C-alpha positions as CSV (number, residue, x, y, z in Angstrom):
1,M,119.7,96.3,106.9
2,K,120.1,98.7,109.6
3,S,122.8,98.8,111.8
4,P,122.1,97.9,115.7
5,R,123.1,101.5,115.8
6,Q,120.5,103.1,113.3
7,W,117.6,100.8,114.6
8,F,118.4,101.8,118.2
9,L,118.6,105.6,117.2
10,A,115.0,104.6,114.8
11,A,113.5,103.6,117.8
12,F,114.8,106.2,120.4
13,S,113.2,108.8,117.6
14,L,109.6,107.6,118.9
15,M,110.6,109.2,122.3
16,I,111.5,112.4,121.1
17,T,107.7,113.3,119.7
18,A,108.5,116.9,120.8
19,L,111.5,117.5,118.6
20,M,109.6,115.6,115.6
21,L,107.3,117.9,115.7
22,S,109.8,121.2,114.8
23,G,110.9,118.9,112.5
24,C,114.7,119.4,113.4
25,M,118.2,118.5,115.3
26,P,120.4,120.4,114.5
27,G,123.7,118.6,113.1
28,G,126.3,120.2,113.2
29,V,127.6,124.1,112.8
30,A,129.0,125.9,109.8
31,G,129.4,129.5,108.0
32,G,126.2,130.9,105.9
33,M,123.5,133.4,106.4
34,P,120.3,133.0,106.7
35,E,117.8,132.8,103.9
36,K,115.3,135.3,105.3
37,A,115.2,137.8,107.6
38,G,112.1,136.9,110.3
39,P,110.5,135.0,113.3
40,Y,111.7,131.4,112.2
41,K,114.6,129.7,113.6
42,C,117.6,129.7,111.2
43,Y,120.7,126.7,110.9
44,Y,123.3,126.2,109.8
45,G,125.4,123.8,108.2
46,D,123.9,120.3,108.5
47,V,120.7,119.6,109.7
48,D,119.4,116.0,110.8
49,Y,115.7,115.6,110.3
50,A,113.6,112.8,111.2
51,S,111.3,112.1,107.8
52,V,108.1,113.7,109.2
53,L,105.0,115.2,107.4
54,R,101.4,117.2,108.6
55,W,98.5,117.0,107.1
56,N,94.8,118.1,108.3
57,G,96.5,119.2,112.1
58,I,97.9,115.5,112.2
59,T,101.6,114.7,112.2
60,Y,102.9,111.5,111.0
61,M,106.1,109.7,111.1
62,D,108.1,107.5,108.4
63,N,108.0,103.6,109.3
64,S,111.4,102.5,107.8
65,D,111.2,99.3,109.1
66,G,108.6,97.7,108.7
67,D,106.8,95.4,106.1
68,I,104.4,97.0,104.2
69,S,104.1,94.5,101.3
70,G,100.8,93.6,102.4
71,L,99.2,97.3,102.4
72,K,97.9,98.8,99.6
73,A,97.1,102.2,98.4
74,G,93.5,104.0,98.1
75,D,92.6,107.2,96.5
76,K,95.0,110.2,96.4
77,I,93.9,112.6,98.6
78,G,96.8,115.8,98.4
79,K,100.3,116.0,98.3
80,I,103.5,117.7,99.6
81,R,103.7,121.5,98.9
82,Y,106.8,122.6,101.7
83,R,110.0,120.5,102.4
84,K,111.4,122.0,105.4
85,A,115.2,120.4,104.2
86,D,115.4,122.8,101.2
87,H,115.1,126.1,103.7
88,T,117.7,127.4,105.9
89,C,115.0,129.5,108.0
90,P,112.1,126.8,107.9
91,R,108.7,128.1,108.6
92,D,107.9,126.3,112.2
93,P,105.2,124.7,113.0
94,M,104.7,123.0,110.4
95,L,101.6,123.4,108.2
96,D,99.5,120.9,106.7
97,G,101.0,119.8,103.3
98,D,104.2,120.4,105.0
99,A,107.4,117.7,105.2
100,T,111.0,117.4,106.4
101,L,112.2,115.5,104.0
102,L,109.7,114.4,101.4
103,E,110.1,116.1,98.3
104,V,107.4,118.7,97.2
105,G,104.9,117.2,94.9
106,T,104.9,113.6,96.7
107,Q,101.6,112.5,96.2
108,L,99.6,111.0,99.4
109,Y,97.6,108.4,99.5
110,E,94.9,106.7,102.1
111,V,95.9,103.6,103.0
112,K,93.4,100.6,102.5
113,G,91.8,99.0,105.7
114,Y,93.0,102.3,107.7
115,K,91.6,105.5,108.7
116,T,93.7,108.8,107.2
117,A,93.9,109.8,110.7
118,A,96.0,107.1,111.2
119,R,98.4,106.1,108.0
120,L,99.0,107.4,104.8
121,M,101.3,106.4,101.9
122,A,103.8,109.3,101.0
123,G,104.7,107.7,97.5
124,D,105.7,104.2,97.9
125,R,106.4,104.8,102.2
126,L,104.3,104.3,105.2
127,Y,103.2,106.9,107.1
128,E,101.8,106.3,110.3
129,A,100.3,109.2,113.2
130,T,101.9,110.3,115.9
131,D,100.5,113.1,117.3
132,N,96.4,114.1,116.6
133,P,95.0,116.8,118.9
134,S,91.6,115.3,118.0
135,A,92.5,111.6,119.6
136,Q,91.0,110.6,122.7
137,T,92.4,107.2,122.6
138,I,95.2,105.1,121.3
139,N,93.1,103.4,118.8
140,D,92.0,107.1,117.7
141,L,95.6,107.4,117.0
142,L,96.7,104.1,115.7
143,D,93.6,102.6,114.2
144,I,94.9,98.7,115.3
145,E,91.5,97.7,117.1
146,G,90.7,94.0,115.4
147,K,93.8,94.6,113.2
148,I,96.7,93.1,115.8
149,K,98.2,89.6,115.1
150,T,100.8,89.7,118.3
151,V,102.7,91.7,120.6
152,R,106.6,91.0,121.4
153,F,109.6,92.5,122.7
154,V,112.0,93.4,120.6
155,S,116.4,94.6,121.3
156,G,116.1,98.1,121.8
157,M,119.8,97.9,120.0
158,D,119.2,96.3,116.6
159,G,115.2,95.0,116.4
160,S,115.8,91.5,116.7
161,P,113.1,89.4,118.2
162,L,113.3,88.5,122.0
163,K,110.3,87.1,122.9
164,D,106.4,86.8,122.1
165,F,103.3,87.6,124.6
166,T,101.8,84.3,125.5
167,P,98.5,83.4,123.7
168,E,96.6,84.2,126.7
169,A,98.7,87.9,127.2
170,S,98.7,88.6,123.5
171,A,94.7,88.3,123.6
172,V,94.3,91.0,126.6
173,F,97.1,93.3,125.3
174,I,95.2,93.0,122.2
175,R,91.8,94.2,123.8
176,E,93.4,96.4,126.1
177,Y,95.8,98.8,124.2
178,P,93.9,100.2,122.2
179,K,91.1,101.2,124.6
180,L,94.0,103.2,126.5
181,K,93.5,107.7,127.0
182,Y,95.7,108.8,124.7
183,V,98.0,111.3,126.1
184,P,99.9,113.8,123.8
185,F,103.6,113.1,124.0
186,N,104.6,116.3,125.1
187,Q,102.2,116.1,128.4
188,L,103.5,112.7,129.2
189,A,107.3,113.9,128.8
190,K,106.4,116.6,131.4
191,E,104.6,114.1,133.2
192,T,107.0,111.5,133.4
193,K,110.3,114.3,133.8
194,Q,111.4,114.1,130.3
195,W,111.0,110.2,130.2
196,V,113.5,109.2,132.7
197,G,113.3,105.3,134.3
198,D,113.4,101.7,132.3
199,K,112.0,101.6,128.9
200,Y,111.7,98.4,126.9
201,W,110.9,98.2,123.4
202,L,107.5,96.4,121.7
203,E,106.8,95.4,118.3
204,I,103.2,95.5,117.7
205,E,102.5,93.1,114.4
206,M,99.5,93.4,112.5
207,N,97.4,90.7,110.5
208,D,98.4,92.7,107.1
209,G,102.2,91.9,108.4
210,S,103.0,95.7,108.8
211,S,103.8,96.5,112.7
212,R,104.3,99.2,115.0
213,R,106.9,99.9,117.3
214,V,106.1,100.9,121.0
215,V,108.3,101.9,124.2
216,Y,106.8,101.0,127.7
217,N,108.6,102.9,130.2
218,A,108.3,100.6,133.6
219,M,108.9,103.4,136.2
220,F,105.7,105.6,135.1
221,A,104.1,102.6,133.6
222,A,103.4,104.6,130.6
223,F,104.0,103.9,126.5
224,H,104.6,105.5,123.5
225,P,102.3,105.6,121.5
226,S,101.4,107.5,124.3
227,G,99.2,106.7,127.5
228,Y,99.5,105.1,130.8
229,A,98.9,101.6,131.0
230,T,96.3,100.4,133.5
231,P,97.2,98.2,136.5
232,E,96.2,95.1,134.7
233,L,98.3,95.9,131.8
234,A,101.4,97.0,133.7
235,R,101.2,94.1,135.8
236,L,100.8,91.7,132.5
237,V,103.8,93.6,130.3
238,E,105.8,92.8,133.7
239,A,105.1,89.6,133.8
240,Q,105.7,88.9,130.2
241,R,109.2,90.8,130.5
242,K,110.4,88.3,133.1
243,L,109.9,85.6,130.8
244,I,112.5,86.8,128.6
245,Y,115.1,85.8,130.9
246,R,113.6,82.4,132.0
247,K,115.2,79.4,131.1
């Protein structure tokens, strides 16, 4: 079970995709020499990596909190060929078959019922798309249309449930969120002044029991993953948020 601080950091990592795409955040400085000269950025001492992989030009992140017992792995599609954590001077940007923390040789599988562009199994872990240059809509990124069971607010500190959307509001969110135009997070971060403003955490629960965490920025009416709410959807989220505090 994650501690409140660990859960918060995991949720917050959704908002730093720009860093995750490079795959690392220096965690300390210590003595040492680069492995090799060249254009690659070198890190000395500990490096705190988000668990990310790249496949077919898409970046995926480990979903370490959701219940994936209802998911089934499909066909093998490849394996990890390069692990950034093994290198003081890792290559950047990541190439297809690269991972930050997964061991070289880890098998990659389809997830039955989902497009490979949205979800992969790496060994027994679920990885979900966080950046897809070909995506036009949220559904292109996540492949969730027709698969959402319910939506709720959760605590940004420990992930505990706060309030489910009402059935009527949930139905609207389930219909409209997948249709939103996909905006890559690097672009979204620039347009929202590096994501400033009040943020609320949502959890989208799928029919198969898995879930996807979503962050909503009230100042810019923006979601991550990753686009702007319609006026209707922005009003709906705000109205549902107020229900959390109603006696």
